[in-house]
N, C-alpha and C positions, 0 to 999 in steps of 0.2 A: 845789510842784514836781510835774511829771507823772511817771508811772511810767517813761516812756522816758528822761526827763532823769535820774531817780534811778539808773536802770540804767547810763546813760552815766557818771555821776559815780563809781559803784562800779567800773566797768570801768577808768576812768582811775586811780583809787586803786590798784587791783590792779596795773596796768601800772607805775605809779611804784614800788610796792614791789618788783616783779620787777626793775626796773632797778637799784634799790638793791642787791638780792641779787647780781645779775649783776656789779655793779661791785666788790663786796667779795670774792666767791668765789674767782676765780683768784689774786689777790695773796695771800690768806690761805693757800691750798693751796701755792703756790710757797714762801712764807716757811716754812711748817711743814716741807715736804720738805727745804728747805735746812738748817734747824736739825737735823732728824733725821739727815741725811746727815753733818753735822759730828760729831754724837755717835756715830753708828754706827761710825766709824773707830776709836773707842777702846774699844768693847765687843764682846763675843761674843754670839751669839744666845741667847735664853732657851730652855733645854731642861729640861723636867720630865717625869718618868714619871707617867702617869696611874694611878689606882688600879684599873685593869682594866675589865672589862665588866659590873660589878655594876649592877643596875637602879637608876635614879634616879627617873624619873617618866614619865607619859604627858602628851603635849600635843597639841593639835589640829594637824592637817595644815595647812601653809601653802604658798602658791605657791613653788616652787623646791625643796621637799623631794623626795627621790627616792622613787618609788613603792615601792621595795623596803624602805623603812624603815617602812612602814605596819604596825601591829600589827592583824591582821585580827580577832583575837578581841575586842579592846577595841572595834574599829570596829563589829563585829556587835552587841555589847551596847548601844552608845550610839547607833547609827544615824548616827554622824559619824566621819569618818576621823581616827584618832589615830596619832601617832608615838611609838615607844618610845625614850626617851633613857637613855643609860648614864652613870655617874659620870665616866668619862674625858672625855666631852664637856663636862661642867660644869667640869672641872679646867682647861680651856684657855680659859675665858671671862674677859674683863676688862671691867668695866662702868665707864664714865667719866661724870663729872658736873662741870659748872661752874655755880657759883652765879649765877642770873639776876637777883638782887635789885638794886634801884637803887644801893645803896652800892658796887657793883662798877663803876658807870659814872662813875668819878671819877679824876682825875689831878692831882697838884700839879705845880708847875714843877720839881720835883726828880726826878720819875719819867719813864721813857722813854715810857710809854704807859698808857692806862687799865688798871685791873685786869682788866676783862672781856676786853679785847683781848689782854693777856698770857696770861690763862687759856685763851682760844681757841687761841692759838698753841701753848702747851705741850700742851694736850689733843690737838690734831691731830698735833703732832710725835710725841707718845708713841704715838698710834694708828698712825702710820706705821711706827715702829720695831717695834711689836708685830705688825702685819700682815706686815711683811717677814719676821718670824720664824715665821710660820705660825699666829699666835694668832687667836682670834676675839674681836671687839670689838663693844660696843654702848654706846649712850647710856642712862644710868640715867633711868628715868621716861618712856621712849618705847617704843612697841609693837614696834619691830624687834628681833628676836632677835640674839644674837651671830653675826657672820658675818665672812668674810674677803674680800679682794679690793679693787680700786681703788674700786668703787662705794660701799663702806662709808665711805671717806674723804670722798667727795663728799656723801653723805647727812648725815654728821655735821657737815661744814662748813656746809652749808645750814641745818641746824637751829640751829647756834650763831649764825649771822648773823641768822636770823629772830628769835632771842631778844633781840637788841639793839634791835629795833624793837617789841617787845611789852612790855606792862605786866606786871610780875611782882613779887610781894611775898614769895615763898618765899625764906627764907634758909637753910633746911635741906634736905638731900637728901630726895627723896620716899620714902615708904614703899613698898617693893616686895619681893615674895618672890623671893629669888635662890637658885640652886643651891648646895649645899654644895661647897666647894673653889673657888668663884669668888673673884675679887679685885675690890674697888671702889677707884677712885681719885677722891677728892673734892677739887675745887679751888674755893677761895673765900676771902673775907677773914675769915669766921667771926666777925664783929663781932656776936655774939649771945650770950645767956646760956649759959654753959658747961653748966649742968645739963641744959638742953634739947638741946644738941648731944650731950651724953653719952648721953642717953636714946635718941636716934635711932641713934647708933653701936652701942649695945648691942643694938638690934633686929637689926642686921646680924650682929654677932658671935654672937648666939644661934643664928643659922642656920648657923654654921660658916664664915662668910665672913670672909676676911682683908681688910685695907684699908690704904690710904695716904691721909693727909690732907695736902694741900699748901695752906699758908696764904699767900695773896698779900697783900703789904703795900706800900703806897705809902710811900716814905721819910719823907714829912711826917707820916704817922700815927704812926710810931715815934719820930722825932727831935723833933717838935713845934718847928719853927723860928720860930714866929710871935712877933712883938714889937709893942708899941704897941697902939693902938686897933684891934681886929679883930672883925669880925662873922662868926660861924660859922653856916652854914646847913645844916640837916639834909636828907639826900637821901631819907629815908623817913618824912616827915611830922613830924619832930621840930620843936619850937619853936626859932626862931633864938636865938642867944646872943651878946650884945654884951659883949666883954671890954675894959675901958678900958686894961688893961696885960696883954696876953696872956702875956708872959714870966713873970708871977707864977704862972701855972697850969702851967708846963712840968714842974716836978719831980713834981707830983701826977699829971699826965697820963702821963708816962713810967712812973712806978711802977705805975699802974693798968693800963696797956697791957702792961707786962712780966708782971704778975701774971696777967692774963687768958691770955697766951700760955703761961705756965708751967703753969697749971691745965689748959689744953687739952692740952698735951703729956703731962701726967700721966695724963689720961683715956685717951689713945691708948696709953700705955705699959701701963696696967693691962689693956687689951684685947688687947695684943700687936700693936697697929697701929703704923704708922710715921707720925711727925709731922715735916713738913718746912716750914721757913719760906723764902719767896723774896721778896726785895724787887724792885720793878719798876725800880730803878736799877741792877740787876745783869744780866748777860747771861742770856738765856733758856737757853742751852746748859748752864749750871751746874745749874739746877734740873732740866732734862731728864735729865742724866746721873744725878743722884741718884735721880730717880723711877724710871728704868729699872733701875738697879742694885738698888733696893729690891724690885722685882718679881723680879729674878734671885735675891734672897736673899743677895747678896754685900755685903761691907762697902762702904758708899757714902761718897762725899766729902761734907763739910758744905756745905749750900746756903745762899745768901744771905749769905755772909760775905766 
């Protein structure tokens, strides 16, 4: 293949990917805004008093920062423009994450949509509610700092849609230094060894970060409705399993699944984090209301029941 032909192939691939993103982006944003608007009618805006103007950290100046926020002493020392940030700025930041691993790209005939699709909808709808209340929001694991405004929604939506077309193996939220008083909201199926999940959550808790963990569950994963000869295929490289009579596995599966969920909830409880389960055969508004109220610090309604 000539260099010109290769360049043309690459350009076509990029154009096709762009068309995919363009097709998904508007409907996802509209759906998220609709869910957010429904929930907003029943809640009040989140209001928290920040801890004042105590110094938190210096960070490099980035495009969009006001020139008046530059700390000229630090800038002179390091020969690079630095911004001085105070703790009250960190207190109003919410960091969001949706598990991009292959196990999220699955739906049984009992669920309304794939787990990653429901996660994207809830993440964007929550971002919409927070932004309407004046909060600053960012995606965990990406370079953009917490910000407010309509463009934040569009950037987050584009990043989420791109992840559907990318190969990802990570089942745990990324390691990232976050400001004290920040809040993380983690959405995923968390079908991963609990000790490894707990170790990652403790890293955040040790920074003084609060968190909410939303576990997305397809109803078939919890109810195990399978009967007869059934072939189970792994989504993350596991060997296939052929069960001559799947119903004989049901009790053990349900017991193991429930134990995993209980252990994960206990980990969250010990860290002072909130654990929420949401089934994809339930309305998204139920989980969103619980998520939003957990950030408000109010008594929330049970989700996924």
